[in-house]
SEKOL-708100 format. One record per residue (C-alpha): residue in one letter; x, y, z. Coordinates in nm, 2 decimals. Layout:
SEKOL-708100
(node 'A' (X Y Z))
...
This chain:
SEKOL-708100
(node 'M' (-3.36 2.27 0.94))
(node 'S' (-3.32 1.93 0.99))
(node 'K' (-2.97 1.79 1.07))
(node 'K' (-2.81 1.60 0.75))
(node 'R' (-2.79 1.24 0.86))
(node 'P' (-2.43 1.10 0.89))
(node 'L' (-2.28 0.88 0.63))
(node 'N' (-2.26 0.54 0.68))
(node 'V' (-2.22 0.18 0.55))
(node 'D' (-2.54 0.13 0.37))
(node 'D' (-2.43 0.44 0.13))
(node 'A' (-2.12 0.25 0.07))
(node 'Y' (-2.36 -0.09 -0.01))
(node 'A' (-2.56 0.10 -0.25))
(node 'L' (-2.27 0.23 -0.47))
(node 'K' (-2.33 0.10 -0.82))
(node 'T' (-2.08 0.28 -1.07))
(node 'P' (-1.72 0.47 -0.99))
(node 'A' (-1.87 0.81 -1.04))
(node 'D' (-2.10 0.66 -0.73))
(node 'S' (-1.81 0.61 -0.54))
(node 'V' (-1.62 0.95 -0.61))
(node 'R' (-1.97 1.13 -0.48))
(node 'L' (-1.98 0.91 -0.20))
(node 'Y' (-1.64 0.91 -0.07))
(node 'G' (-1.58 1.29 -0.18))
(node 'K' (-1.84 1.40 0.08))
(node 'W' (-1.71 1.16 0.34))
(node 'A' (-1.40 1.18 0.37))
(node 'D' (-1.31 1.45 0.64))
(node 'T' (-1.52 1.23 0.87))
(node 'Y' (-1.47 0.86 0.79))
(node 'D' (-1.26 0.80 1.03))
(node 'S' (-1.43 0.97 1.33))
(node 'E' (-1.80 0.92 1.23))
(node 'F' (-1.73 0.55 1.07))
(node 'V' (-1.43 0.37 1.22))
(node 'E' (-1.42 0.46 1.53))
(node 'S' (-1.79 0.53 1.61))
(node 'E' (-1.93 0.22 1.47))
(node 'G' (-1.63 -0.05 1.53))
(node 'Y' (-1.54 -0.07 1.19))
(node 'V' (-1.20 -0.34 1.22))
(node 'V' (-1.17 -0.49 0.94))
(node 'H' (-0.87 -0.29 0.80))
(node 'L' (-0.71 -0.43 1.14))
(node 'R' (-0.82 -0.78 1.03))
(node 'V' (-0.64 -0.75 0.68))
(node 'A' (-0.35 -0.59 0.81))
(node 'E' (-0.28 -0.87 1.04))
(node 'V' (-0.33 -1.15 0.82))
(node 'F' (-0.10 -0.99 0.58))
(node 'L' (0.17 -0.87 0.82))
(node 'R' (0.18 -1.26 0.99))
(node 'Q' (0.39 -1.31 0.61))
(node 'R' (0.57 -1.03 0.66))
(node 'S' (0.92 -1.27 0.64))
(node 'L' (0.83 -1.31 0.27))
(node 'I' (0.76 -0.93 0.19))
(node 'N' (1.07 -0.74 0.06))
(node 'G' (1.01 -0.41 -0.06))
(node 'A' (0.71 -0.20 -0.13))
(node 'V' (0.34 -0.27 -0.07))
(node 'L' (0.08 -0.14 -0.24))
(node 'D' (-0.27 -0.04 -0.06))
(node 'V' (-0.56 -0.07 -0.29))
(node 'G' (-0.86 0.14 -0.20))
(node 'C' (-0.65 0.31 0.07))
(node 'G' (-0.93 0.53 0.14))
(node 'T' (-0.82 0.79 0.46))
(node 'G' (-0.53 0.56 0.50))
(node 'I' (-0.61 0.33 0.78))
(node 'V' (-0.46 0.01 0.62))
(node 'G' (-0.13 0.21 0.56))
(node 'V' (-0.09 0.34 0.94))
(node 'S' (-0.15 -0.03 1.06))
(node 'L' (0.13 -0.15 0.77))
(node 'R' (0.40 0.10 0.90))
(node 'E' (0.34 0.02 1.23))
(node 'G' (0.40 -0.35 1.11))
(node 'G' (0.76 -0.29 1.02))
(node 'I' (0.65 -0.21 0.64))
(node 'E' (0.85 0.06 0.54))
(node 'V' (0.76 0.13 0.16))
(node 'V' (0.38 0.22 0.12))
(node 'D' (0.22 0.31 -0.18))
(node 'G' (-0.18 0.40 -0.21))
(node 'V' (-0.42 0.42 -0.47))
(node 'D' (-0.78 0.52 -0.43))
(node 'I' (-1.08 0.63 -0.63))
(node 'S' (-1.16 0.97 -0.44))
(node 'T' (-0.87 1.25 -0.44))
(node 'Q' (-1.04 1.36 -0.13))
(node 'M' (-0.96 1.01 0.04))
(node 'L' (-0.58 1.04 -0.07))
(node 'V' (-0.58 1.38 0.07))
(node 'E' (-0.66 1.25 0.42))
(node 'A' (-0.44 0.99 0.35))
(node 'G' (-0.14 1.19 0.28))
(node 'N' (-0.21 1.35 0.60))
(node 'K' (-0.14 1.03 0.80))
(node 'K' (0.18 1.00 0.98))
(node 'T' (0.40 0.76 1.19))
(node 'R' (0.47 0.79 1.51))
(node 'N' (0.80 0.94 1.39))
(node 'D' (0.62 1.21 1.20))
(node 'V' (0.71 1.06 0.86))
(node 'P' (0.44 1.05 0.58))
(node 'V' (0.28 0.68 0.60))
(node 'Y' (0.28 0.67 0.19))
(node 'R' (0.55 0.71 0.00))
(node 'R' (0.32 0.80 -0.30))
(node 'L' (-0.06 0.83 -0.36))
(node 'I' (-0.21 0.76 -0.68))
(node 'I' (-0.56 0.84 -0.76))
(node 'A' (-0.69 0.50 -0.98))
(node 'D' (-1.00 0.35 -1.14))
(node 'L' (-0.99 -0.01 -1.07))
(node 'T' (-1.23 -0.10 -1.31))
(node 'K' (-0.98 0.04 -1.61))
(node 'R' (-0.61 0.00 -1.63))
(node 'L' (-0.35 0.09 -1.31))
(node 'D' (-0.10 0.35 -1.42))
(node 'I' (0.13 0.13 -1.26))
(node 'P' (0.41 -0.06 -1.47))
(node 'D' (0.40 -0.42 -1.37))
(node 'K' (0.59 -0.65 -1.13))
(node 'Q' (0.67 -0.35 -0.91))
(node 'Y' (0.52 -0.43 -0.57))
(node 'A' (0.65 -0.75 -0.31))
(node 'G' (0.27 -0.71 -0.11))
(node 'V' (-0.04 -0.61 -0.24))
(node 'I' (-0.30 -0.52 0.01))
(node 'S' (-0.70 -0.43 0.01))
(node 'A' (-0.91 -0.44 0.29))
(node 'G' (-1.27 -0.25 0.17))
(node 'T' (-1.27 -0.21 -0.18))
(node 'F' (-1.43 -0.51 -0.27))
(node 'T' (-1.67 -0.54 -0.01))
(node 'H' (-1.98 -0.36 -0.25))
(node 'G' (-2.07 -0.21 -0.53))
(node 'H' (-1.94 -0.24 -0.88))
(node 'L' (-1.59 -0.40 -0.82))
(node 'G' (-1.57 -0.80 -0.92))
(node 'P' (-1.33 -1.06 -0.91))
(node 'D' (-1.22 -0.91 -1.27))
(node 'S' (-1.03 -0.60 -1.11))
(node 'L' (-0.81 -0.85 -0.94))
(node 'D' (-0.65 -0.88 -1.27))
(node 'E' (-0.46 -0.59 -1.22))
(node 'L' (-0.37 -0.63 -0.86))
(node 'W' (-0.21 -0.96 -0.99))
(node 'R' (-0.04 -0.78 -1.27))
(node 'V' (0.17 -0.49 -1.08))
(node 'A' (0.27 -0.75 -0.82))
(node 'A' (0.58 -0.90 -0.85))
(node 'P' (0.65 -1.27 -0.86))
(node 'G' (0.67 -1.43 -0.49))
(node 'A' (0.46 -1.07 -0.37))
(node 'V' (0.23 -1.17 -0.04))
(node 'C' (-0.16 -1.06 -0.18))
(node 'A' (-0.42 -1.01 0.08))
(node 'I' (-0.75 -0.91 -0.05))
(node 'G' (-1.07 -0.84 0.20))
(node 'V' (-1.42 -0.95 0.03))
(node 'R' (-1.76 -0.93 0.22))
(node 'D' (-1.86 -1.28 0.26))
(node 'T' (-2.19 -1.21 0.04))
(node 'H' (-2.04 -1.02 -0.25))
(node 'Y' (-1.74 -1.31 -0.26))
(node 'S' (-2.03 -1.55 -0.35))
(node 'S' (-2.26 -1.32 -0.53))
(node 'M' (-1.99 -1.23 -0.79))
(node 'N' (-1.81 -1.55 -0.78))
(node 'F' (-1.49 -1.46 -0.65))
(node 'G' (-1.41 -1.84 -0.57))
(node 'E' (-1.48 -1.90 -0.93))
(node 'K' (-1.20 -1.64 -1.09))
(node 'L' (-0.95 -1.74 -0.82))
(node 'S' (-0.97 -2.10 -0.96))
(node 'V' (-0.89 -2.02 -1.27))
(node 'D' (-0.62 -1.81 -1.15))
(node 'V' (-0.48 -2.11 -1.03))
(node 'A' (-0.50 -2.32 -1.28))
(node 'N' (-0.33 -2.07 -1.50))
(node 'G' (-0.04 -2.03 -1.28))
(node 'T' (-0.10 -1.65 -1.19))
(node 'I' (-0.11 -1.71 -0.80))
(node 'T' (-0.09 -1.99 -0.56))
(node 'K' (-0.38 -2.17 -0.41))
(node 'P' (-0.52 -1.90 -0.17))
(node 'E' (-0.56 -1.94 0.18))
(node 'I' (-0.93 -1.83 0.29))
(node 'A' (-0.96 -1.65 0.63))
(node 'E' (-1.33 -1.51 0.79))
(node 'V' (-1.30 -1.24 1.00))
(node 'D' (-1.53 -0.99 1.14))
(node 'M' (-1.59 -0.65 0.98))
(node 'Y' (-1.71 -0.47 1.33))
(node 'S' (-1.61 -0.53 1.68))
(node 'A' (-1.75 -0.71 1.90))
(node 'Q' (-1.89 -0.38 2.12))
(node 'T' (-2.03 -0.21 1.77))
(node 'L' (-2.32 0.04 1.77))
(node 'N' (-2.37 -0.07 1.44))
(node 'L' (-2.65 -0.34 1.51))
(node 'A' (-2.77 -0.37 1.14))
(node 'H' (-2.42 -0.50 1.05))
(node 'A' (-2.28 -0.61 1.36))
(node 'N' (-2.25 -0.96 1.23))
(node 'D' (-2.12 -0.92 0.89))
(node 'K' (-1.82 -1.08 0.79))
(node 'A' (-1.51 -1.07 0.55))
(node 'L' (-1.33 -1.34 0.35))
(node 'I' (-0.96 -1.24 0.36))
(node 'I' (-0.81 -1.42 0.02))
(node 'V' (-0.40 -1.47 0.08))
(node 'C' (-0.19 -1.60 -0.17))
(node 'Q' (0.14 -1.56 -0.35))
(node 'I' (0.20 -1.43 -0.72))
(node 'V' (0.38 -1.72 -0.89))
């Protein structure tokens, strides 16, 4: 019998529906960090966290990690001095992995983990978070810019937001137009956009070695 091939980023890019995401990440959860993040040089979570933490002085309170997956962003946030991090993800199995993540002091990285479908309303009250971050959720698949409304809703006035979006997804799904509308409506400040590599320079994932992400950085008005 032939060995089953490892899951990879092409499987993620092929997602079409929330149910597809549940199936894929349910199967991938226990090997995601080793088979993908480490083996293929995936670094966009580090870049998004770095950009977010540059605004550390403006973040006074809990942070929501949207699409937290196995918790790799949460680890970076805690190491960067964020004391309270909650996470949401569509995959129960991914949340199990995130729940196992600990700080260097053997404290759970996340205060609270919430299963959620970003195409629907989150089970979170309005204006709860001093910061909102998302590294890999808006890189592919079914989630378009309209899902940003829920992120803006749960963020408190003045909250810092850093949202990573794969560059091709950004353009094909018209994220720029959505952001312009939200600025005009007084929902967010005019965003700064930072372009970063999704994979390290030493990546073995040659098919995606040049993939880029755009990080949307703004504040809630």
